[in-house]
C-alpha positions as a LaTeX table, in Angstrom:
\begin{tabular}{lrrr}
\hline
Residue & $x$ (\AA) & $y$ (\AA) & $z$ (\AA) \\
\hline
Unk1 & $-3.53$ & 9.07 & 8.99 \\
Unk2 & $-0.96$ & 6.24 & 9.77 \\
Unk3 & $-2.45$ & 3.36 & 11.97 \\
Unk4 & $-0.82$ & 1.39 & 14.80 \\
Unk5 & $-0.16$ & $-2.42$ & 14.48 \\
Unk6 & $-1.80$ & $-2.67$ & 17.70 \\
Unk7 & $-4.81$ & $-0.59$ & 17.22 \\
Unk8 & $-5.23$ & $-2.66$ & 13.47 \\
Unk9 & $-4.67$ & $-6.65$ & 15.41 \\
Unk10 & $-7.32$ & $-4.72$ & 17.70 \\
Unk11 & $-9.42$ & $-4.14$ & 14.56 \\
Unk12 & $-8.79$ & $-7.70$ & 13.19 \\
Unk13 & $-9.97$ & $-9.59$ & 16.54 \\
Unk14 & $-12.80$ & $-7.63$ & 16.61 \\
Unk15 & $-14.21$ & $-8.60$ & 12.87 \\
Unk16 & $-12.93$ & $-12.10$ & 13.42 \\
Unk17 & $-15.23$ & $-11.93$ & 16.79 \\
Unk18 & $-17.88$ & $-10.39$ & 14.59 \\
Unk19 & $-18.00$ & $-13.19$ & 12.55 \\
Unk20 & $-17.66$ & $-15.90$ & 14.67 \\
Unk21 & $-21.11$ & $-13.90$ & 16.42 \\
Unk22 & $-22.60$ & $-13.48$ & 13.15 \\
Unk23 & $-25.56$ & $-15.90$ & 11.88 \\
Unk24 & $-25.98$ & $-14.06$ & 8.37 \\
Unk25 & $-23.60$ & $-15.87$ & 5.81 \\
Unk26 & $-22.53$ & $-12.44$ & 3.38 \\
Unk27 & $-21.93$ & $-10.06$ & 7.41 \\
Unk28 & $-19.24$ & $-13.47$ & 7.87 \\
Unk29 & $-17.40$ & $-13.34$ & 4.24 \\
Unk30 & $-18.13$ & $-9.36$ & 5.16 \\
Unk31 & $-16.50$ & $-9.73$ & 8.66 \\
Unk32 & $-13.39$ & $-12.35$ & 7.27 \\
Unk33 & $-12.22$ & $-10.13$ & 4.44 \\
Unk34 & $-11.98$ & $-6.85$ & 6.44 \\
Unk35 & $-10.07$ & $-9.19$ & 9.75 \\
Unk36 & $-8.15$ & $-9.81$ & 6.44 \\
Unk37 & $-7.89$ & $-6.39$ & 5.20 \\
Unk38 & $-7.00$ & $-5.45$ & 9.06 \\
Unk39 & $-4.00$ & $-8.05$ & 9.24 \\
Unk40 & $-2.69$ & $-7.20$ & 6.00 \\
Unk41 & $-2.98$ & $-3.47$ & 7.60 \\
Unk42 & $-1.01$ & $-4.77$ & 11.15 \\
Unk43 & 2.22 & $-6.39$ & 9.03 \\
Unk44 & 2.35 & $-3.41$ & 6.76 \\
Unk45 & 2.43 & $-0.97$ & 9.55 \\
Unk46 & 4.80 & $-3.59$ & 12.10 \\
Unk47 & 7.46 & $-4.00$ & 9.23 \\
Unk48 & 7.10 & $-0.30$ & 8.89 \\
Unk49 & 7.70 & 0.15 & 12.70 \\
Unk50 & 10.36 & $-2.32$ & 12.72 \\
Unk51 & 12.56 & 0.21 & 9.97 \\
Unk52 & 12.00 & $-1.92$ & 6.49 \\
Unk53 & 10.77 & $-0.56$ & 3.62 \\
Unk54 & 8.79 & 2.35 & 2.59 \\
Unk55 & 5.78 & 3.58 & 5.23 \\
Unk56 & 4.80 & 4.79 & 1.70 \\
Unk57 & 2.24 & 1.62 & $-0.43$ \\
Unk58 & 2.03 & 1.19 & $-3.51$ \\
Unk59 & $-0.75$ & 2.89 & $-5.00$ \\
Unk60 & 1.22 & 6.03 & $-3.00$ \\
Unk61 & 4.13 & 5.69 & $-4.41$ \\
Unk62 & 3.14 & 6.19 & $-7.89$ \\
Unk63 & 1.75 & 9.63 & $-6.80$ \\
Unk64 & 4.81 & 10.23 & $-5.39$ \\
Unk65 & 6.30 & 8.75 & $-9.25$ \\
Unk66 & 4.40 & 10.45 & $-10.94$ \\
Unk67 & 4.83 & 14.03 & $-9.41$ \\
Unk68 & 8.54 & 13.20 & $-9.43$ \\
Unk69 & 8.63 & 12.92 & $-13.15$ \\
Unk70 & 6.05 & 15.41 & $-14.22$ \\
Unk71 & 8.50 & 18.35 & $-11.53$ \\
Unk72 & 11.24 & 16.34 & $-13.82$ \\
Unk73 & 9.04 & 17.35 & $-17.11$ \\
Unk74 & 9.27 & 20.65 & $-16.06$ \\
Unk75 & 12.39 & 21.28 & $-15.77$ \\
Unk76 & 13.64 & 20.46 & $-18.60$ \\
Unk77 & 10.80 & 19.55 & $-20.68$ \\
Unk78 & 13.30 & 18.37 & $-24.31$ \\
Unk79 & 14.81 & 15.10 & $-21.31$ \\
Unk80 & 12.28 & 11.83 & $-20.46$ \\
Unk81 & 11.66 & 11.64 & $-16.14$ \\
Unk82 & 14.30 & 9.70 & $-15.45$ \\
Unk83 & 14.88 & 7.84 & $-18.32$ \\
Unk84 & 11.35 & 6.52 & $-18.06$ \\
Unk85 & 10.15 & 5.83 & $-21.91$ \\
Unk86 & 6.71 & 4.59 & $-21.25$ \\
Unk87 & 6.13 & 6.96 & $-18.53$ \\
Unk88 & 6.81 & 9.68 & $-21.79$ \\
Unk89 & 4.88 & 8.43 & $-24.27$ \\
Unk90 & 1.81 & 5.96 & $-22.91$ \\
Unk91 & 1.48 & 7.38 & $-19.66$ \\
Unk92 & 3.44 & 4.39 & $-18.28$ \\
Unk93 & 5.01 & 4.69 & $-14.98$ \\
Unk94 & 7.30 & 1.99 & $-12.82$ \\
Unk95 & 7.74 & 1.70 & $-10.19$ \\
Unk96 & 9.69 & $-0.71$ & $-7.99$ \\
Unk97 & 8.82 & $-1.04$ & $-3.39$ \\
Unk98 & 9.80 & $-3.63$ & $-1.16$ \\
Unk99 & 8.03 & $-6.25$ & 0.14 \\
Unk100 & 7.23 & $-7.41$ & 3.95 \\
Unk101 & 9.95 & $-9.96$ & 2.81 \\
Unk102 & 11.99 & $-7.25$ & 1.94 \\
Unk103 & 12.32 & $-8.98$ & $-1.56$ \\
Unk104 & 12.06 & $-5.69$ & $-4.30$ \\
Unk105 & 9.34 & $-5.41$ & $-6.19$ \\
\hline
\end{tabular}
């Protein structure tokens, strides 16, 4: 499920309110960590809504690339998939994504 930016901001606000109202330090800490996570999710949703970048996060992109590499190896087992020599010998996967600020990572 893809969360909307509005829903993420609502959750961020809710967790910040929980942190402000909490009497225990560990509850505040957890609520603030949750608020920070929702803020990042909101930024991703806003970037997606603005049309910049891919809707896949880094983990999902790595999984998709792994499937692609497996499909390429199945089609031609003697050929190294996409020229990625590391994937054939060590299982390492190279992933290129676009950060929210537009920088290639």
